[in-house]
N, C-alpha and C positions, 0 to 999 in steps of 0.2 A: 907910152907905147901910141904909135900911129894909128890913124884910123884903117888902114890897110892891114897892118898887123892885127888888129882888133878881130878884123872881120875874117882875116885868114886861121885865127884861132878859133872863131866863133862857127866854124864848120861842125863841131861836135856838139854844138849846144842843145842843152835838154828844155826845155824850159825852166788782177792782179789782171766734184766730177761724182759723180754720184755713186761709183760702186769699183772696188778694188777687186780683182780676181788675178789669181796666180794659175799661169798655165804653161807647163812644159818650161819652168824655170824665167820665165818672162813677165813683166809686168802690164796688164793691160787694163788701161782704165775707159771706163764708161762714161762720155761725158754727153751734155745737151748736145743736139744735132746741130746746132748755129754754131760750132765752135772748130776750128782746126787745131789738131794738138799734133805737138812733137816733144817726144820724152826720150832723155838718156838717163838711164837709170844705170850707168855702169858700175855705182859702188854699192847696190842693193841687190839686184837681182841677174847678173850677168849684163851686158849691154844689149838695149832693145831700143827700137824706136817706132813709134806707130803716129800714123796720121790719121785723121777724120777730116771729113770735108762738110760744109754747110751744105744742105739743100738749097738749091736755087728758089724754090717757090716760097722759102720762108725768109729770103733775104728782105731786110729792109721793112720787115712787116712790124717792126717793136718799136713803139715810141714812147719817149721820155714821161716817167709818171714818179712823181715825188708825193703823191697824196696817198695811195694805194698800200697798204702793208709797210710803210715805212717809219722812219723814227723824225720827229721834229726836236732837231737838236737846238733850236731856239730855246725850248721850255727848260733845258739843264742848266743849273747855274753855275756861272762861270766863276773860276776859282784861279788864284794867284799865287806864285812861290817865289822867293827869290832863290837865284841860282847863280852863281859866279857874279859876274858884273850886269846880270839884266833880272827883271821879274819878268816869269815867264807866264802868259794866261793860258789855263788849260781847262779842259772838263773830262769828267769820268762818268761812264754809266756801266749799267750790265753787271754780270756776274759771271765768276769763273779766274780761267787764268790770263793775267794781264796781255793785251797786246796794243803797242802802240803806233798811231799814224803819223807818217811825214809826210807833209805836204810838199808840192813842185810850186815852180817859180809863180809869184805873185798870189797864190793862191791862201785864203785864210782857214781856219779850221772847221768853220761853220758850212764849208763847202763840199765835204765829203758828201756823197751820194748818200739818202738818208735810207734807201734799202739794203744799202751794203752795212751800215751802221746796226740797222735793226739786225741783220742776220748776224752780225758778228756779236751783237750784244747779248745774244740769247743763252751763250755758253762762254764768252769772255767779258774780262773787265777792260772796257774801250777806255784808252787816252788819247784825244786830240789836244793837239796845242798848236799855238802859233809860233814861227820861227821869229828869231830877232827883229825887230824891227816892224812886224806885222800885226794889225790889229792892236789889241792891248798889250802885247808882249814889247818891253823896251828895247831901246837899240842897243844900250850899252857904250860902253868905252872903246871897245875894237873899231877902228876905220876902215879895216880891211876885212870884208867879210871871206870867209871861204868854207868849201865842204867840210873840211877838218872841223872848223870852228863850230859848223852846225851840227856835226857829229858829238863833237864833246858836250854843246847844250844838251843834247838829247840825253847822252848818258849822265850828265849832271842832273837832269829832271828827273830821271830814273831815280837816282841815287837820292835825291831829295825827299820823293814820294816813298822811298823806304821800298822799292820794288827790285828784288834780286835780280830777278831774267823775266824777259818780256819778249813775247813775239813782236816782229817788228814788220809793217807793211810800209813802203816808201813809193811816192808817184813821182814820177818825171826826176828832177832835180832833187826830191826826196829818195829816190831810188838810190842817186848816187849816195846821199848822206847815210842811205841804209846801208850800202856796202861798205862805209868806211866805219860806221858802226860796228857791223860783224866783224872787221878785221881790227880794229883799233881796242875793241871791247868785247871779245868773243863771249865772255863769262855772262855778260849782261844780255845776250841774245839767244833766244830759242830757236824758233823758225822765222827763215827771213823770206819775204815776198816782195820782189822786183818788179814794179810795175811802170811799163813804159817808160824804160832810162836808158844807159849805157855807162861804160867803165872809164872813159876817158878817152883821149885821142888817139889812141895807138890803133891802128887798123879799123877804126871807126868809119860809119857810113855817114856822110854829113847830110843834115836837114837841105829842104829843098832853099832855094834863095828866097823865094817869098818869106819862108819863115825866118832865116837870117835878117832880111831886112826888116820886118815886122819886129824883132828883139833887140837890133841895134839902134832901132830908130827912136832916139829920146826927146823927141818933139813933143810936145803938149803936155796935159796932165797925166797924173798917174793912170785916170780912168780913160783917157784917150790911146794910152799905150795897151792897157789892159784889152780894150775894146780891139783895138787891131789885132790881137794875139788869138781871142776868142774863136774867130770862125775857123782859124787853123787847125784847133784840136778835134775837128769833126770832119769827115771826108768831104768833098764837094756835092757828090751824088746824093750822100744821106742828108746832107743840108737842105738842098731842094726839095726832097721827099718829105721832110720835116721841117717846114720855114719856123715852127713856134718851137726851135730845138732848145733855145737858152732858157725855155721854163724848166727844164730838165736840170738846168742848175741852181742849187739852193739859194735864195737869194740871201745875203749875208749883211749886216749891219757893221761890220768890221773893214776897215780902211788899211790901205798901204799906201805909202807916200811915194814920190818920185825917185827920193835919193836911195829908199829901200830897194825898189826894182833895179835901179844902176846898181847897186851893192851886190844884189842878188847874180845880177847878169855878170858883174865882173867875177865873181866867185864860181862860177861855172867855166868862164872861159879862162881864167887862170889855174885851173884846177889840173894837176899834173896826171891824173888818173892813177886806178890802181889795177889795169887789166892783167899786170904779169904777176899780180898778189892773188889774183880770185882763188887760186888752187889752195891757197892756205884757209879758206872758209870752208869749215867741216858742218855747219847748221844746215839740217835739212832746207832747200831753197827752192821756192816756185819763182819763174820769170814769166810773166805775161804780157802780151803786146797785141795790138790791132794789126790787122794785116795791111790796112791801108793807113798807119800811122807816118804822117810825113814831118813830124816835129823829130821823133827818135825811129827812125826808119827799123823794122824788125830785124835787120841783119844784125844790129845792135846787141838786140838780145838774145840772138843765136851766140853771138860770141862769149857773151857773159855765161851760159849755158854750158858752152864747151869747156869754160875755163871750171866752174864750179862744180866740183864731185858730186856724181849723184843727183844733180839738181834736174827739175823738171822745167820744160817750157811749152807754154799752151799760146798759139795765134789764134785770135778770134777773128775770123772772116768778115772783113766789111768795118772792122772797129777801128777807130783813129786814134788818136792820143787821149781823148777823152770816152774811151771804150766803155767805163762803169757807167756813164749818165746814157750812153746809146743802149747798152745791155744789162742793166743795172742786176736783174734775176739771174742772168747767167752768169756774168761775172762774179757775183756774190757766193754761186754754187761752187764753181771751181776754188775759189778762195777758201770757203768752209771745207770742203772735201779734202784738199791739200793739209789744212789744219788739223783734221780729224783722224785721217790716214797715215800722218809721219808722225815718227818719233826721234825726239832728240836725244843725242847720245848721252 
């Protein structure tokens, strides 16, 4: 594939309420005031759409905090299990029904926001793991990575752990994997959360050229490539108002190679997508995105919501691609409320 072809295909690259009330047949969700919410509940209680706006005086007053009311994932023992052609590194903690978290481009399992992990672990058994080639998970025999391959790895991990069904949260590239997982292994997926993702190239809104350039630039070390990308997951205005924003991303001792980064990019670029198959997803689904996400523009999340029957869409005002680091408490409340107030078929 030529560089021009790669870039032309890369425009869709990707790299989650506190009270439910039924009034006159509509589903009303009361949520934190710093959130914009749009819901389509056409398969549950008729068709309804509600929007909630953030109050201006509360904008940009939440700073990253990974020490208070959080969970130190570094203290959780790492485990390994052989799955297919790879050894998958993973960690489990918490209690209750299982939920598995699927990482986005370049991220390792220790990078999930600790506030979110603590909230989930209160009533879920949380499984975090490294995708093939990341951290302590081996690369395997497959030379060409794909979204479908990542979905197979996730399904095989659940099988190896003897987990019949799990709720699934996928971020960015992991959100694409989560959608593939729900389609290809529907019996293994309980509730589905697609965070800052897209469903493929069909009708998708391309990210900014700045994002495309950062992700297609393979010069330098893996650390250089990640360093170029990280600022782009937070809105510029928010970065300026929170100059220490990188402290909100947990420090990890895990590494990712240049080769793995390139293989992940190729997996996303070559993904045919599943936009025309989303109507086959029957699991309760939450789609969540920031209104200032330049890596996966919010219109892509709207497209996913419109195709999955009965799905929820939450747009967090001023949130970027890394909104779980910007607004961890609010993000976690939305995810938990969805999980606690929906039932699987």
